Chimera marker file (.cmm) of the C-alpha trace (Angstrom):
<marker_set name="trace">
<marker id="1" x="-0.291" y="-36.474" z="231.176" r="1" g="1" b="0" radius="0.5"/>
<marker id="2" x="0.896" y="-39.720" z="232.722" r="1" g="1" b="0" radius="0.5"/>
<marker id="3" x="-1.163" y="-41.682" z="230.210" r="1" g="1" b="0" radius="0.5"/>
<marker id="4" x="0.372" y="-39.903" z="227.214" r="1" g="1" b="0" radius="0.5"/>
<marker id="5" x="3.901" y="-40.438" z="228.514" r="1" g="1" b="0" radius="0.5"/>
<marker id="6" x="3.128" y="-44.086" z="229.208" r="1" g="1" b="0" radius="0.5"/>
<marker id="7" x="1.713" y="-44.599" z="225.709" r="1" g="1" b="0" radius="0.5"/>
<marker id="8" x="4.719" y="-43.026" z="224.013" r="1" g="1" b="0" radius="0.5"/>
<marker id="9" x="7.290" y="-44.815" z="226.143" r="1" g="1" b="0" radius="0.5"/>
<marker id="10" x="5.477" y="-48.132" z="225.696" r="1" g="1" b="0" radius="0.5"/>
<marker id="11" x="5.399" y="-47.746" z="221.927" r="1" g="1" b="0" radius="0.5"/>
<marker id="12" x="9.087" y="-46.856" z="221.849" r="1" g="1" b="0" radius="0.5"/>
<marker id="13" x="10.033" y="-49.742" z="224.132" r="1" g="1" b="0" radius="0.5"/>
<marker id="14" x="7.983" y="-52.220" z="222.111" r="1" g="1" b="0" radius="0.5"/>
<marker id="15" x="9.506" y="-51.114" z="218.820" r="1" g="1" b="0" radius="0.5"/>
<marker id="16" x="12.987" y="-51.263" z="220.340" r="1" g="1" b="0" radius="0.5"/>
<marker id="17" x="12.421" y="-54.800" z="221.625" r="1" g="1" b="0" radius="0.5"/>
<marker id="18" x="11.143" y="-55.976" z="218.240" r="1" g="1" b="0" radius="0.5"/>
<marker id="19" x="14.099" y="-54.391" z="216.474" r="1" g="1" b="0" radius="0.5"/>
<marker id="20" x="16.522" y="-55.952" z="218.954" r="1" g="1" b="0" radius="0.5"/>
<marker id="21" x="15.022" y="-59.379" z="218.228" r="1" g="1" b="0" radius="0.5"/>
<marker id="22" x="15.501" y="-58.900" z="214.490" r="1" g="1" b="0" radius="0.5"/>
<marker id="23" x="11.924" y="-58.056" z="213.578" r="1" g="1" b="0" radius="0.5"/>
<marker id="24" x="10.785" y="-56.222" z="210.479" r="1" g="1" b="0" radius="0.5"/>
<marker id="25" x="8.559" y="-53.131" z="210.298" r="1" g="1" b="0" radius="0.5"/>
<marker id="26" x="5.342" y="-55.087" z="210.908" r="1" g="1" b="0" radius="0.5"/>
<marker id="27" x="6.838" y="-56.685" z="214.018" r="1" g="1" b="0" radius="0.5"/>
<marker id="28" x="7.960" y="-53.304" z="215.351" r="1" g="1" b="0" radius="0.5"/>
<marker id="29" x="4.497" y="-51.836" z="214.773" r="1" g="1" b="0" radius="0.5"/>
<marker id="30" x="2.777" y="-54.760" z="216.467" r="1" g="1" b="0" radius="0.5"/>
<marker id="31" x="5.082" y="-54.789" z="219.481" r="1" g="1" b="0" radius="0.5"/>
<marker id="32" x="4.803" y="-51.015" z="219.727" r="1" g="1" b="0" radius="0.5"/>
<marker id="33" x="1.007" y="-51.147" z="219.683" r="1" g="1" b="0" radius="0.5"/>
<marker id="34" x="0.779" y="-53.881" z="222.302" r="1" g="1" b="0" radius="0.5"/>
<marker id="35" x="3.290" y="-52.255" z="224.634" r="1" g="1" b="0" radius="0.5"/>
<marker id="36" x="1.553" y="-48.887" z="224.185" r="1" g="1" b="0" radius="0.5"/>
<marker id="37" x="-1.773" y="-50.432" z="225.217" r="1" g="1" b="0" radius="0.5"/>
<marker id="38" x="-0.287" y="-52.144" z="228.260" r="1" g="1" b="0" radius="0.5"/>
<marker id="39" x="1.621" y="-49.059" z="229.377" r="1" g="1" b="0" radius="0.5"/>
<marker id="40" x="-1.425" y="-46.874" z="228.661" r="1" g="1" b="0" radius="0.5"/>
<marker id="41" x="-3.610" y="-48.949" z="230.962" r="1" g="1" b="0" radius="0.5"/>
<marker id="42" x="-0.948" y="-48.843" z="233.675" r="1" g="1" b="0" radius="0.5"/>
<marker id="43" x="-0.618" y="-45.089" z="233.201" r="1" g="1" b="0" radius="0.5"/>
<marker id="44" x="-4.373" y="-44.683" z="233.483" r="1" g="1" b="0" radius="0.5"/>
<marker id="45" x="-4.392" y="-46.630" z="236.743" r="1" g="1" b="0" radius="0.5"/>
<marker id="46" x="-1.501" y="-44.516" z="238.051" r="1" g="1" b="0" radius="0.5"/>
<marker id="47" x="-3.400" y="-41.347" z="237.125" r="1" g="1" b="0" radius="0.5"/>
<marker id="48" x="-6.557" y="-42.525" z="238.897" r="1" g="1" b="0" radius="0.5"/>
<marker id="49" x="-4.633" y="-43.519" z="242.022" r="1" g="1" b="0" radius="0.5"/>
<marker id="50" x="-2.716" y="-40.234" z="242.101" r="1" g="1" b="0" radius="0.5"/>
<marker id="51" x="-5.878" y="-38.225" z="241.591" r="1" g="1" b="0" radius="0.5"/>
<marker id="52" x="-7.748" y="-40.055" z="244.317" r="1" g="1" b="0" radius="0.5"/>
<marker id="53" x="-4.849" y="-39.582" z="246.741" r="1" g="1" b="0" radius="0.5"/>
<marker id="54" x="-4.628" y="-35.845" z="246.067" r="1" g="1" b="0" radius="0.5"/>
<marker id="55" x="-8.342" y="-34.986" z="245.875" r="1" g="1" b="0" radius="0.5"/>
<marker id="56" x="-9.800" y="-37.304" z="248.508" r="1" g="1" b="0" radius="0.5"/>
<marker id="57" x="-9.390" y="-36.197" z="252.119" r="1" g="1" b="0" radius="0.5"/>
<link id1="1" id2="2" r="1" g="1" b="0" radius="0.2"/>
<link id1="2" id2="3" r="1" g="1" b="0" radius="0.2"/>
<link id1="3" id2="4" r="1" g="1" b="0" radius="0.2"/>
<link id1="4" id2="5" r="1" g="1" b="0" radius="0.2"/>
<link id1="5" id2="6" r="1" g="1" b="0" radius="0.2"/>
<link id1="6" id2="7" r="1" g="1" b="0" radius="0.2"/>
<link id1="7" id2="8" r="1" g="1" b="0" radius="0.2"/>
<link id1="8" id2="9" r="1" g="1" b="0" radius="0.2"/>
<link id1="9" id2="10" r="1" g="1" b="0" radius="0.2"/>
<link id1="10" id2="11" r="1" g="1" b="0" radius="0.2"/>
<link id1="11" id2="12" r="1" g="1" b="0" radius="0.2"/>
<link id1="12" id2="13" r="1" g="1" b="0" radius="0.2"/>
<link id1="13" id2="14" r="1" g="1" b="0" radius="0.2"/>
<link id1="14" id2="15" r="1" g="1" b="0" radius="0.2"/>
<link id1="15" id2="16" r="1" g="1" b="0" radius="0.2"/>
<link id1="16" id2="17" r="1" g="1" b="0" radius="0.2"/>
<link id1="17" id2="18" r="1" g="1" b="0" radius="0.2"/>
<link id1="18" id2="19" r="1" g="1" b="0" radius="0.2"/>
<link id1="19" id2="20" r="1" g="1" b="0" radius="0.2"/>
<link id1="20" id2="21" r="1" g="1" b="0" radius="0.2"/>
<link id1="21" id2="22" r="1" g="1" b="0" radius="0.2"/>
<link id1="22" id2="23" r="1" g="1" b="0" radius="0.2"/>
<link id1="23" id2="24" r="1" g="1" b="0" radius="0.2"/>
<link id1="24" id2="25" r="1" g="1" b="0" radius="0.2"/>
<link id1="25" id2="26" r="1" g="1" b="0" radius="0.2"/>
<link id1="26" id2="27" r="1" g="1" b="0" radius="0.2"/>
<link id1="27" id2="28" r="1" g="1" b="0" radius="0.2"/>
<link id1="28" id2="29" r="1" g="1" b="0" radius="0.2"/>
<link id1="29" id2="30" r="1" g="1" b="0" radius="0.2"/>
<link id1="30" id2="31" r="1" g="1" b="0" radius="0.2"/>
<link id1="31" id2="32" r="1" g="1" b="0" radius="0.2"/>
<link id1="32" id2="33" r="1" g="1" b="0" radius="0.2"/>
<link id1="33" id2="34" r="1" g="1" b="0" radius="0.2"/>
<link id1="34" id2="35" r="1" g="1" b="0" radius="0.2"/>
<link id1="35" id2="36" r="1" g="1" b="0" radius="0.2"/>
<link id1="36" id2="37" r="1" g="1" b="0" radius="0.2"/>
<link id1="37" id2="38" r="1" g="1" b="0" radius="0.2"/>
<link id1="38" id2="39" r="1" g="1" b="0" radius="0.2"/>
<link id1="39" id2="40" r="1" g="1" b="0" radius="0.2"/>
<link id1="40" id2="41" r="1" g="1" b="0" radius="0.2"/>
<link id1="41" id2="42" r="1" g="1" b="0" radius="0.2"/>
<link id1="42" id2="43" r="1" g="1" b="0" radius="0.2"/>
<link id1="43" id2="44" r="1" g="1" b="0" radius="0.2"/>
<link id1="44" id2="45" r="1" g="1" b="0" radius="0.2"/>
<link id1="45" id2="46" r="1" g="1" b="0" radius="0.2"/>
<link id1="46" id2="47" r="1" g="1" b="0" radius="0.2"/>
<link id1="47" id2="48" r="1" g="1" b="0" radius="0.2"/>
<link id1="48" id2="49" r="1" g="1" b="0" radius="0.2"/>
<link id1="49" id2="50" r="1" g="1" b="0" radius="0.2"/>
<link id1="50" id2="51" r="1" g="1" b="0" radius="0.2"/>
<link id1="51" id2="52" r="1" g="1" b="0" radius="0.2"/>
<link id1="52" id2="53" r="1" g="1" b="0" radius="0.2"/>
<link id1="53" id2="54" r="1" g="1" b="0" radius="0.2"/>
<link id1="54" id2="55" r="1" g="1" b="0" radius="0.2"/>
<link id1="55" id2="56" r="1" g="1" b="0" radius="0.2"/>
<link id1="56" id2="57" r="1" g="1" b="0" radius="0.2"/>
</marker_set>
């Protein structure tokens, strides 16, 4: 669940940043994809850490 939220928020943030900088549709898609990948990896790490803290004694 954390990964999905991170992907969506990263894509939205990336598109917003590209739009703020005056980018066109291709720029917004590229920024959105890159931010989604970065946030997705961070969300995956957060999920693994949270799972290991809860499950491990």
